C-alpha positions in Angstrom: 158.7 103.0 -142.3 157.2 102.3 -145.7 157.1 104.7 -148.6 153.5 105.6 -148.0 154.1 106.5 -144.3 157.2 108.4 -145.3 155.4 110.4 -147.9 152.6 111.2 -145.5 155.1 112.5 -142.9 156.8 114.6 -145.5 153.6 116.2 -146.9 152.3 116.8 -143.3 155.3 119.1 -142.8 154.4 121.2 -145.8 150.7 121.3 -145.1 149.0 124.4 -146.5 146.7 124.6 -143.5 148.3 126.6 -140.7 149.0 125.1 -137.3 146.8 127.4 -135.3 148.2 126.4 -131.9 151.8 127.0 -133.0 151.3 130.4 -134.6 148.9 131.6 -131.9 151.5 130.6 -129.3 154.2 132.5 -131.2 152.0 135.6 -131.4 151.2 135.5 -127.7 154.9 135.2 -126.8 155.5 138.3 -128.9 152.6 140.2 -127.5 150.9 140.4 -130.9 147.1 139.8 -131.2 146.2 136.9 -133.5 143.9 138.5 -136.0 141.8 137.0 -138.8 143.9 138.8 -141.3 147.0 137.0 -140.1 145.2 133.6 -140.3 144.1 134.4 -143.9 147.8 134.4 -144.9 147.2 130.6 -145.1 150.3 128.8 -144.0 152.7 128.7 -141.0 155.6 130.2 -143.0 153.6 133.3 -144.2 152.0 133.8 -140.8 155.4 133.5 -139.0 157.0 135.9 -141.4 154.3 138.4 -140.8 154.6 138.0 -137.0 158.4 138.6 -137.2 157.8 141.7 -139.3 155.3 143.0 -136.8 157.6 142.2 -133.9 160.5 144.0 -135.5 158.2 147.0 -136.1 157.4 146.9 -132.4 161.0 147.0 -131.5 161.4 143.4 -130.3 164.9 142.2 -130.1 166.3 139.3 -132.1 166.6 137.3 -128.9 162.9 137.9 -128.1 161.9 136.9 -131.6 164.1 133.8 -131.6 162.7 132.8 -128.2 159.1 133.0 -129.5 160.1 131.0 -132.6 161.5 128.3 -130.4 165.0 128.8 -131.7 167.9 128.0 -129.4 
């Protein structure tokens, strides 16, 4: 892999644009509606953090949240 391809791969991981499919899937697994307000947070990390906070507030267990996040 050349430097340009490597840089592109690296910056894709830190893209400011949220991965709608990924965060929507997470929200669905947690039983949280994906609202425009959540999408306005702007990036995957901010949206994921908000979803985790909402899930905790709903009484979801750590196991349920980890499963939705795709953690093993």
